[in-house]
C-alpha positions as CSV (number, residue, x, y, z in Angstrom):
1,X,51.1,5.8,15.8
2,X,50.9,4.2,19.0
3,X,53.9,2.3,20.5
4,X,54.0,-0.6,19.4
5,X,55.0,1.2,15.9
6,X,57.7,2.7,17.5
7,X,59.1,-0.2,18.8
8,X,58.4,-2.1,15.3
9,X,60.8,0.8,13.9
10,X,63.4,0.2,16.2
11,X,63.6,-3.2,15.8
12,X,64.2,-3.0,12.4
13,X,67.9,-2.0,12.3
14,X,69.0,-5.5,13.8
15,X,67.0,-7.5,11.0
16,X,69.3,-6.7,8.3
17,X,68.2,-7.5,4.7
18,X,67.2,-10.8,4.8
19,X,63.8,-11.6,2.5
20,X,61.8,-12.6,5.5
21,X,61.8,-11.0,9.1
22,X,63.4,-13.1,11.4
23,X,62.7,-12.8,14.9
24,X,64.0,-10.5,17.2
25,X,65.3,-10.6,21.2
26,X,65.2,-7.5,22.9
27,X,65.9,-7.1,26.9
28,X,62.5,-5.8,29.0
29,X,62.8,-5.0,32.5
30,X,65.4,-7.4,32.7
31,X,64.2,-10.2,30.9
32,X,64.7,-11.2,27.4
33,X,61.5,-11.2,24.8
34,X,61.3,-12.4,21.6
35,X,59.4,-10.2,19.2
36,X,59.2,-10.2,15.2
37,X,60.7,-7.3,13.0
38,X,58.7,-5.9,9.9
39,X,60.1,-6.7,6.9
40,X,62.8,-3.8,5.4
41,X,60.7,-3.0,2.6
42,X,57.8,-1.9,4.9
43,X,60.5,0.4,7.1
44,X,60.0,3.7,4.9
45,X,56.0,3.3,4.8
46,X,55.7,2.7,8.6
47,X,58.1,5.4,9.2
48,X,56.5,8.0,7.2
49,X,53.2,6.5,8.3
50,X,53.9,7.2,11.8
51,X,55.2,11.0,10.8
52,X,51.4,11.5,9.0
53,X,49.7,10.1,11.9
54,X,51.8,12.8,14.1
55,X,50.2,15.7,12.2
56,X,46.9,13.9,12.1
57,X,47.0,12.9,8.4
58,X,44.9,10.2,8.6
59,X,44.4,9.1,5.0
60,X,47.9,9.5,4.4
61,X,48.7,7.4,7.3
62,X,46.6,4.4,6.2
63,X,48.1,5.1,2.6
64,X,51.1,4.5,3.5
65,X,50.4,1.0,6.3
66,X,48.5,-0.4,3.6
67,X,51.6,-0.2,1.3
68,X,54.1,-1.7,3.9
69,X,51.7,-4.6,3.9
70,X,51.9,-5.1,0.3
71,X,55.7,-5.8,1.4
72,X,55.5,-7.6,5.1
73,X,51.1,-9.2,5.0
74,X,52.3,-10.9,8.4
75,X,52.8,-7.7,10.4
76,X,50.8,-8.0,13.2
77,X,51.1,-5.3,14.8
78,X,51.4,-3.2,11.4
79,X,47.7,-4.2,11.0
80,X,47.1,-3.3,14.2
81,X,47.9,0.3,13.8
82,X,46.0,0.8,10.6
83,X,43.4,-0.7,12.1
84,X,43.6,2.4,14.8
85,X,43.7,4.4,12.0
86,X,40.3,3.2,10.2
87,X,38.7,4.4,12.9
88,X,40.1,7.5,13.3
89,X,38.7,7.8,9.6
90,X,35.3,6.4,10.8
91,X,35.9,3.4,8.4
92,X,34.9,0.6,11.4
93,X,34.0,-2.8,9.0
94,X,37.8,-2.1,7.4
95,X,39.3,-2.0,11.0
96,X,37.3,-4.8,12.2
97,X,39.1,-6.9,9.1
98,X,42.4,-5.3,9.9
99,X,42.4,-6.5,13.5
100,X,40.9,-10.3,12.7
101,X,43.8,-10.4,10.4
102,X,46.0,-9.0,12.5
103,X,44.8,-11.4,15.8
104,X,44.7,-14.4,13.7
105,X,48.6,-13.7,12.8
106,X,49.9,-13.7,16.7
107,X,47.9,-12.6,19.4
108,X,49.9,-9.2,20.4
109,X,48.9,-6.4,22.5
110,X,48.4,-4.1,19.9
111,X,45.9,-6.3,18.2
112,X,43.7,-6.4,21.5
113,X,44.2,-2.7,22.1
114,X,42.6,-2.3,18.6
115,X,40.0,-4.8,19.0
116,X,38.9,-2.3,22.6
117,X,38.9,0.5,20.4
118,X,36.7,-1.0,17.8
119,X,34.1,-2.2,20.7
120,X,34.3,1.1,22.3
121,X,33.3,2.9,18.6
122,X,30.3,0.2,18.5
123,X,29.6,1.0,22.1
124,X,30.3,-2.6,23.2
125,X,31.7,-2.2,26.9
126,X,31.6,-5.5,27.7
127,X,33.7,-6.3,24.9
128,X,36.1,-3.5,25.3
129,X,36.6,-4.7,28.7
130,X,37.2,-8.6,27.4
131,X,39.8,-7.0,24.8
132,X,41.2,-4.8,27.2
133,X,42.0,-8.2,30.1
134,X,43.4,-9.9,26.9
135,X,46.1,-6.7,26.5
136,X,46.7,-6.5,30.1
137,X,47.7,-9.9,30.5
138,X,50.0,-10.4,27.5
139,X,51.8,-6.6,28.2
140,X,52.0,-8.8,32.0
141,X,53.4,-11.5,30.4
142,X,55.8,-10.0,27.8
143,X,57.0,-7.9,30.4
144,X,56.9,-4.4,29.1
145,X,56.6,-1.8,31.4
146,X,55.2,0.6,29.1
147,X,52.6,-1.6,27.6
148,X,51.6,-2.5,31.2
149,X,50.8,0.7,31.8
150,X,48.8,1.6,28.8
151,X,46.9,-1.6,29.3
152,X,46.1,-1.3,32.8
153,X,45.2,2.2,32.6
154,X,42.9,1.9,29.7
155,X,41.0,-1.3,30.8
156,X,40.4,0.4,34.3
157,X,39.1,3.2,32.3
158,X,36.6,1.4,30.5
159,X,35.5,-0.6,33.7
160,X,34.8,3.0,35.0
161,X,32.7,3.8,31.9
162,X,30.7,0.6,33.1
163,X,30.8,2.0,36.6
164,X,32.5,-0.5,38.2
165,X,34.6,1.4,40.4
166,X,35.8,-2.1,42.8
167,X,37.4,-3.7,39.5
168,X,39.0,-0.5,38.1
169,X,40.5,-0.7,41.9
170,X,41.4,-4.0,41.6
171,X,43.1,-3.1,38.1
172,X,44.9,-0.4,39.0
173,X,46.0,-2.5,41.8
174,X,47.5,-5.2,39.7
175,X,49.7,-2.1,37.4
176,X,51.1,-1.0,40.6
177,X,51.8,-4.5,41.6
178,X,53.4,-5.6,38.7
179,X,55.2,-2.0,37.8
180,X,56.0,-1.1,41.4
181,X,57.5,2.6,40.7
182,X,54.8,3.6,38.4
183,X,53.4,7.1,39.4
184,X,51.0,7.3,37.5
185,X,49.0,3.9,39.1
186,X,49.9,5.6,42.7
187,X,47.6,8.7,41.4
188,X,44.9,6.5,39.9
189,X,45.0,4.3,43.0
190,X,44.5,7.2,45.4
191,X,41.7,9.0,43.2
192,X,40.1,5.4,43.3
193,X,41.0,5.2,47.4
194,X,39.8,8.4,47.9
195,X,36.3,7.9,46.5
196,X,35.6,4.4,48.2
197,X,36.8,6.7,51.5
198,X,40.4,4.6,52.1
199,X,41.6,8.2,52.9
200,X,44.8,7.6,54.8
201,X,46.2,5.1,51.7
202,X,45.0,7.9,49.5
203,X,47.6,10.3,51.0
204,X,49.9,7.7,51.4
205,X,50.1,6.5,47.8
206,X,49.9,10.9,46.6
207,X,53.2,10.9,49.1
208,X,55.2,7.9,47.6
209,X,54.2,9.2,44.0
210,X,55.5,12.9,44.8
211,X,58.6,11.1,46.3
212,X,59.4,9.2,43.3
213,X,58.5,11.6,40.8
214,X,59.2,15.6,42.7
215,X,57.5,17.1,39.4
216,X,54.5,15.3,39.0
217,X,52.0,18.0,39.5
218,X,48.9,16.0,39.0
219,X,50.1,14.0,42.4
220,X,50.7,17.3,44.4
221,X,47.7,19.1,43.8
222,X,45.6,16.2,43.6
223,X,47.6,15.7,47.7
224,X,46.8,19.1,48.6
225,X,42.7,18.7,47.5
226,X,42.6,15.7,49.6
227,X,44.4,17.8,52.8
228,X,41.6,20.2,52.6
229,X,39.0,17.9,52.2
230,X,40.3,16.4,55.6
231,X,41.0,19.1,57.2
232,X,44.8,19.4,57.0
233,X,44.6,22.7,56.4
234,X,48.2,23.2,57.7
235,X,49.7,20.3,55.3
236,X,47.5,21.6,52.7
237,X,49.3,25.3,52.5
238,X,52.7,23.6,52.5
239,X,51.7,21.1,49.9
240,X,50.0,24.1,47.8
241,X,53.2,26.4,48.1
242,X,55.5,22.8,46.9
243,X,53.5,23.3,43.9
244,X,54.0,26.3,42.9
245,X,57.5,26.2,43.5
246,X,57.7,23.7,41.4
247,X,55.4,25.0,38.6
248,X,57.4,28.0,39.0
249,X,54.4,30.1,40.2
250,X,51.7,29.1,37.6
251,X,48.9,31.2,37.1
252,X,46.2,28.7,37.4
253,X,47.8,26.8,41.0
254,X,48.4,30.4,42.1
255,X,44.5,31.3,41.5
256,X,43.5,27.8,42.9
257,X,45.3,28.4,46.4
258,X,44.5,32.3,46.6
259,X,40.9,31.7,46.4
260,X,41.1,28.7,48.5
261,X,42.7,30.7,51.5
262,X,40.3,33.7,51.0
263,X,37.1,31.4,50.9
264,X,38.3,30.2,53.9
265,X,38.8,33.1,55.9
266,X,42.8,33.1,55.6
267,X,42.3,36.7,54.1
268,X,45.7,38.2,55.5
269,X,47.9,35.0,54.3
270,X,45.6,35.2,50.9
271,X,46.8,38.9,50.2
272,X,50.8,38.3,51.4
273,X,50.6,35.5,48.7
274,X,49.1,37.6,46.3
275,X,51.3,40.9,46.9
276,X,54.5,37.9,47.0
277,X,53.1,36.8,43.4
278,X,51.4,40.0,41.3
279,X,54.3,42.0,38.9
280,X,55.4,44.8,39.5
281,X,55.0,47.0,36.9
282,X,51.4,47.4,35.7
283,X,50.9,47.6,31.9
284,X,49.5,46.1,29.1
285,X,51.4,42.7,29.7
286,X,51.0,42.4,33.2
287,X,47.1,43.5,33.8
288,X,45.5,40.2,33.2
289,X,47.6,38.3,35.7
290,X,47.3,41.1,38.4
291,X,43.4,41.0,38.3
292,X,43.4,37.2,38.4
293,X,45.6,37.1,41.2
294,X,43.5,40.1,43.1
295,X,40.3,38.5,42.3
296,X,41.3,34.8,43.6
297,X,42.6,36.6,46.8
298,X,39.3,38.3,47.2
299,X,40.4,41.7,46.4
300,X,39.1,42.8,43.2
301,X,39.0,46.7,43.8
302,X,42.8,46.4,43.1
303,X,42.3,44.5,40.3
304,X,39.6,47.2,39.3
305,X,42.2,50.0,40.1
306,X,45.3,48.1,37.8
307,X,42.6,48.3,35.3
308,X,42.4,51.9,35.5
309,X,46.0,52.2,35.6
310,X,46.7,50.1,32.4
311,X,44.7,52.0,30.5
312,X,46.3,55.1,31.7
313,X,49.6,53.3,30.0
314,X,48.1,52.6,27.1
315,X,46.1,49.0,27.1
316,X,43.8,47.7,25.2
317,X,40.6,49.4,25.8
318,X,38.3,46.2,25.3
319,X,40.6,44.1,27.7
320,X,40.7,46.5,30.7
321,X,37.0,46.3,30.5
322,X,36.9,42.9,30.6
323,X,39.2,43.2,33.3
324,X,37.5,46.1,35.2
325,X,33.7,43.9,34.2
326,X,34.9,40.8,36.0
327,X,36.4,42.9,39.3
328,X,32.7,45.0,39.5
329,X,30.7,41.6,38.9
330,X,32.8,40.2,42.2
331,X,31.7,43.1,43.9
332,X,28.4,42.6,42.9
333,X,28.2,45.9,41.1
334,X,26.5,44.0,38.4
335,X,25.3,47.0,36.1
336,X,28.2,48.7,36.5
337,X,29.7,46.2,34.5
338,X,27.8,46.0,32.3
339,X,28.2,49.9,32.2
340,X,32.1,49.0,31.6
341,X,31.7,46.9,28.9
342,X,29.2,48.3,26.7
343,X,31.6,51.0,26.8
344,X,34.0,48.6,24.1
345,X,33.4,50.3,20.8
346,X,32.7,48.0,17.6
347,X,35.3,47.1,16.2
348,X,37.5,46.4,19.0
349,X,39.1,42.5,19.2
350,X,37.3,42.4,22.3
351,X,33.9,43.6,21.1
352,X,31.8,40.3,20.7
353,X,33.1,39.1,24.4
354,X,32.3,42.4,25.6
355,X,28.8,41.8,24.8
356,X,28.5,38.6,26.0
357,X,29.7,39.7,29.4
358,X,27.4,42.3,29.3
359,X,24.7,40.3,28.9
360,X,25.6,37.7,31.6
361,X,25.5,40.5,33.9
362,X,22.8,42.6,33.0
363,X,21.1,38.8,33.8
364,X,22.1,39.4,37.0
365,X,20.9,42.8,37.1
366,X,17.0,41.3,36.1
367,X,14.4,43.5,35.4
368,X,12.7,44.5,32.3
369,X,15.0,47.4,31.7
370,X,18.1,45.1,32.2
371,X,17.0,42.2,30.4
372,X,15.9,44.3,27.0
373,X,19.7,45.9,27.3
374,X,21.0,42.4,27.2
375,X,19.0,41.3,24.4
376,X,20.3,44.3,22.4
377,X,24.0,43.5,23.4
378,X,23.7,39.7,22.5
379,X,22.2,41.4,18.5
380,X,25.1,43.2,18.6
381,X,27.6,40.4,18.8
382,X,25.4,38.4,16.9
383,X,25.7,40.9,14.1
384,X,29.5,41.2,14.3
385,X,29.8,37.2,14.4
386,X,27.9,37.2,11.2
387,X,30.0,39.4,9.7
388,X,33.7,38.1,10.6
389,X,32.2,33.8,9.8
390,X,30.0,35.4,6.2
391,X,26.8,33.9,8.4
392,X,28.6,30.2,8.6
393,X,28.3,29.9,11.8
394,X,32.2,28.3,12.2
395,X,34.2,29.6,15.3
396,X,36.3,32.3,14.6
397,X,39.9,32.6,16.4
398,X,40.1,34.8,19.5
399,X,42.0,36.3,22.5
400,X,41.2,34.4,26.1
401,X,38.6,35.8,28.3
402,X,39.8,37.1,30.7
403,X,37.2,35.1,32.9
404,X,39.5,34.5,36.3
405,X,38.5,30.9,36.2
406,X,41.5,28.1,37.4
407,X,42.2,25.5,34.6
408,X,44.5,23.2,36.1
409,X,43.8,20.2,37.8
410,X,41.7,19.2,40.8
411,X,39.7,22.3,40.3
412,X,37.9,22.5,43.7
413,X,35.0,23.7,41.6
414,X,31.7,21.8,40.6
415,X,31.8,21.3,36.7
416,X,29.5,23.0,34.3
417,X,25.9,21.3,34.4
418,X,25.4,21.3,37.7
419,X,21.6,21.8,37.7
420,X,22.3,25.4,39.0
421,X,25.3,26.2,37.2
422,X,25.3,25.2,33.0
423,X,27.7,26.5,31.4
424,X,27.3,30.0,30.7
425,X,27.7,31.5,27.3
426,X,29.8,34.7,28.5
427,X,32.2,32.2,30.3
428,X,33.0,30.0,27.6
429,X,36.8,29.1,28.7
430,X,40.1,29.9,27.5
431,X,40.4,30.2,24.0
432,X,43.8,29.0,24.4
433,X,45.4,25.7,24.3
434,X,49.0,25.0,26.3
435,X,51.0,26.8,23.8
436,X,50.6,30.8,23.2
437,X,48.7,31.0,20.0
438,X,44.7,31.4,20.0
439,X,42.4,28.9,18.8
440,X,39.1,29.0,17.5
441,X,36.4,30.1,19.9
442,X,32.8,29.3,19.0
443,X,30.9,32.4,19.3
444,X,28.3,31.2,17.5
445,X,27.6,28.7,20.1
446,X,28.4,31.1,23.2
447,X,25.4,32.9,21.7
448,X,23.1,30.3,21.5
449,X,23.6,29.6,25.3
450,X,23.5,33.3,26.0
451,X,20.2,33.6,24.3
452,X,18.8,30.7,26.0
453,X,19.7,31.2,29.6
454,X,18.6,34.9,28.8
455,X,15.3,33.9,27.6
456,X,14.8,31.6,30.5
457,X,15.9,34.9,32.7
458,X,12.9,36.5,31.2
459,X,10.3,33.9,31.4
460,X,9.8,32.5,28.3
461,X,11.2,29.0,28.8
462,X,9.6,27.6,25.4
463,X,11.6,29.7,23.4
464,X,14.8,29.1,25.2
465,X,13.8,25.3,24.3
466,X,13.5,26.1,21.0
467,X,16.8,27.6,20.4
468,X,18.5,24.7,22.1
469,X,16.7,22.4,20.1
470,X,17.1,24.3,16.8
471,X,20.7,24.1,17.8
472,X,20.7,20.6,18.8
473,X,19.4,19.5,15.3
474,X,22.7,20.9,13.8
475,X,24.9,19.4,16.7
476,X,23.0,16.8,18.5
477,X,25.9,15.4,20.0
478,X,27.0,18.5,22.1
479,X,27.2,17.7,25.3
480,X,27.5,21.9,25.6
481,X,23.7,22.6,24.2
482,X,22.4,19.1,26.1
483,X,23.7,20.2,29.7
484,X,22.2,23.7,29.3
485,X,18.5,22.3,28.2
486,X,18.5,19.8,31.3
487,X,19.5,22.4,33.2
488,X,16.8,24.2,31.8
489,X,14.5,22.2,32.0
490,X,15.1,20.8,35.5
491,X,14.7,24.1,36.7
492,X,10.8,24.1,35.4
493,X,10.5,21.0,37.0
494,X,11.0,19.0,34.2
495,X,13.8,16.2,36.2
496,X,12.8,13.6,33.8
497,X,13.4,15.4,30.9
498,X,16.2,17.0,32.3
499,X,18.3,13.4,33.1
500,X,17.1,12.1,28.9
501,X,19.1,14.8,28.0
502,X,22.0,14.0,30.4
503,X,21.7,10.2,29.2
504,X,22.0,11.4,25.4
505,X,26.0,12.4,26.4
506,X,26.4,9.5,28.5
507,X,25.9,7.2,25.8
508,X,27.9,8.7,23.2
509,X,31.0,9.5,26.1
510,X,30.1,7.3,29.5
511,X,33.0,8.7,31.0
512,X,31.5,13.2,30.9
513,X,31.8,14.3,34.2
514,X,30.1,17.0,33.7
515,X,26.7,14.5,32.5
516,X,27.2,11.8,35.0
517,X,27.3,14.4,38.2
518,X,24.3,16.1,36.8
519,X,22.3,12.6,36.0
520,X,23.8,11.7,39.8
521,X,22.3,14.7,41.2
522,X,19.0,15.4,40.1
523,X,17.9,11.8,40.1
524,X,19.1,12.3,43.8
525,X,17.8,14.9,44.6
526,X,14.3,13.4,42.7
527,X,15.0,9.2,44.9
528,X,15.6,8.0,41.3
529,X,17.5,5.3,40.6
530,X,20.3,6.1,43.7
531,X,22.0,3.2,43.2
532,X,22.7,4.2,39.7
533,X,23.1,7.8,41.0
534,X,25.9,6.6,43.6
535,X,27.8,4.7,41.0
536,X,27.9,7.7,38.3
537,X,28.9,10.2,41.0
538,X,31.5,8.2,42.5
539,X,33.1,7.6,38.7
540,X,32.5,11.1,38.4
541,X,34.4,11.9,42.0
542,X,37.6,9.4,40.1
543,X,37.9,11.3,37.0
544,X,37.9,14.8,38.5
545,X,39.2,14.2,42.1
546,X,39.1,17.6,44.4
547,X,36.3,18.8,42.8
548,X,34.2,20.0,45.7
549,X,30.5,19.9,43.4
550,X,31.1,16.2,42.9
551,X,31.9,15.8,46.3
552,X,28.9,17.4,47.2
553,X,27.3,15.6,44.6
554,X,27.8,12.1,46.0
555,X,27.2,13.3,49.3
556,X,23.8,14.3,48.6
557,X,23.1,11.2,47.4
558,X,24.5,9.3,50.1
559,X,22.1,11.3,52.4
560,X,18.7,11.2,50.1
561,X,19.9,6.9,50.4
562,X,19.8,6.8,54.2
563,X,23.3,6.3,54.7
564,X,24.2,9.2,57.4
565,X,27.5,9.1,58.5
566,X,29.0,8.6,55.1
567,X,27.0,11.8,53.2
568,X,28.3,13.5,56.8
569,X,31.6,12.8,55.8
570,X,31.5,13.5,51.8
571,X,29.4,17.0,52.8
572,X,32.4,18.1,55.4
573,X,35.0,17.9,52.4
574,X,33.1,19.5,50.0
575,X,32.8,22.4,52.5
576,X,36.5,22.3,53.0
577,X,36.7,22.3,49.3
578,X,34.1,24.8,48.4
579,X,33.9,26.6,51.6
580,X,30.9,29.3,51.8
581,X,29.2,27.5,48.6
582,X,25.6,28.3,49.5
583,X,24.0,24.8,48.2
584,X,26.9,22.9,49.9
585,X,26.2,24.4,53.4
586,X,22.3,23.8,52.5
587,X,22.8,20.0,52.3
588,X,25.3,20.4,55.2
589,X,22.8,21.6,57.3
590,X,20.1,18.6,56.3
591,X,22.6,16.5,57.5
592,X,22.8,18.3,61.3
593,X,19.3,17.9,61.3
594,X,19.0,13.9,60.3
595,X,21.3,13.9,63.5
596,X,18.8,16.0,65.4
597,X,21.5,18.9,66.0
598,X,18.7,21.3,65.3
599,X,20.6,24.8,66.3
600,X,23.4,24.0,64.2
601,X,21.4,23.0,61.4
602,X,19.9,26.3,61.9
603,X,22.8,28.3,62.0
604,X,24.2,26.1,59.1
605,X,21.1,27.4,57.1
606,X,21.5,30.7,58.2
607,X,25.2,30.8,57.1
608,X,24.2,29.9,53.7
609,X,21.8,32.3,52.8
610,X,24.4,35.3,53.7
611,X,26.3,33.4,50.9
612,X,24.2,34.6,47.7
613,X,22.1,31.5,46.8
614,X,20.2,31.6,43.9
615,X,16.2,32.2,44.0
616,X,15.7,28.0,44.3
617,X,18.3,27.5,46.9
618,X,17.2,30.3,49.2
619,X,14.1,29.4,48.6
620,X,15.0,25.6,50.0
621,X,16.7,27.2,52.8
622,X,14.2,29.3,54.2
623,X,11.5,26.3,53.6
624,X,13.6,24.5,56.1
625,X,14.2,27.1,58.3
626,X,10.7,27.5,59.3
627,X,10.5,24.0,59.4
628,X,13.1,24.1,62.3
629,X,11.9,27.0,64.2
630,X,8.7,24.9,64.5
631,X,10.7,22.3,65.5
632,X,12.3,24.5,68.4
633,X,9.2,26.3,69.1
634,X,7.1,23.3,69.8
635,X,10.3,21.9,72.0
636,X,11.0,19.1,69.4
């Protein structure tokens, strides 16, 4: 149930037992606001509906709200809540009827919000924005701070969906004006200011947000990322340490910080910080934490040694193999990683993941023998998944995979779905929610993606596409399958088909960061509709501030559009956020080339080649280096 229902429940106690509900006065933000109470006989049903909604028992919640309306058919906000529940049940026409009756009874914030959600469900973004504008205006008129925040954030989000960054900026500024102490407004406005190049304003807003709410980790992490991007390394380090302190040394934040330190060359500092954070004892309960910290600090050999010690102390062979495999992959010993992972026996709880990870390592090794072994590993995983699922193909519960990837935001990482890095079946993400209980992991989908990538590596692109297309017949809106399919198309030169796949995602979810980034990057790379590419990448950057891959994509699009100055600023930021990324370095070298800094461009291209780029990026770098060498030889 929404905030409106909570307000309604709170109002009932002052109504008494009158037959017809009267008006109730309340003080909101220092002002007297008159609202309407719901009928006392409806109270029990609304309260029960709220409990059902918390449990996501939407049909039961709808039934209770319907009963409440039999006692009080003039309860406009209850009708709006019923419309919201109907939308959860895919009963759009019933929702539309309730919204119409709700607004006819009284033009409430809840009614306009429900109307906006209905419009979004019908993919009528313009209609949603209109309703949200009215909801925001009503909230400002009422002076209800919570409603003001909810409506303005929703309106800004809808404006981003139609790629209108200036309008979203204006909306969040209105929120900050109406609610001067609102922390969320400052965080959202900082992301918008960053993408539009107002870096001092973005930093000032985040500093204010942290001052207003010292425990606000989102603000601290964005502030750290912004300071990294603008070259304020000392201040960024201090901000990271403050975030670590406030988060009680969160492992995800620690990984992010250590990885950045290590990649920028501060190896000693990263090591010292890892030493401080690493548990003293190595055993089954600590080995994964130790390995993640050591790998993030650029010390995978220590992670490997910790895994060996944990095994001697009785740690699970499967979990130790996953840790060892990850450390060996970091050391570029992909064959060794595969061997460690393939040693996990059938029946081990981590057997399926061990085979997926082994296939990924073997795919990196390449060669007919390794790829054949990778196929066998996937066959073995498929047999076990089929047995666990009874052939049904549904998700099964899984332990959290040992990926070593940070999950806090901003991530500093390029989102999955870049043209060069589709979501990997072997790195399916953390299989846990915020709590301790494992959530189901979709091993069947992991296997579909892993097979497609393996088929592509073997040169059988048509088979890779067929596998994904069969999966899409069963799940046509899967962003994961669509992005991997798009990435394969793009790598094989069919970039128009790749854009079409990404468009399918964006039609269903216009704020899907990975799809926005993929479409914008590929379109820019092929000089296709650069204004739209830039707007989509701006929205992706607002939604995921601090992601170096997105900043790079936007900088690349700016460069392709001929704005060298803006491109230089963004690509410099991206390189600071993702030090040593070969593709970002190659884009930065192109900027130097455009600026006639030939020696600097050549040096940057050579640095990129030293960072183990993939084949496509390496070929592009070598082509540009030959061109620069020719220019130098000709004396230009």
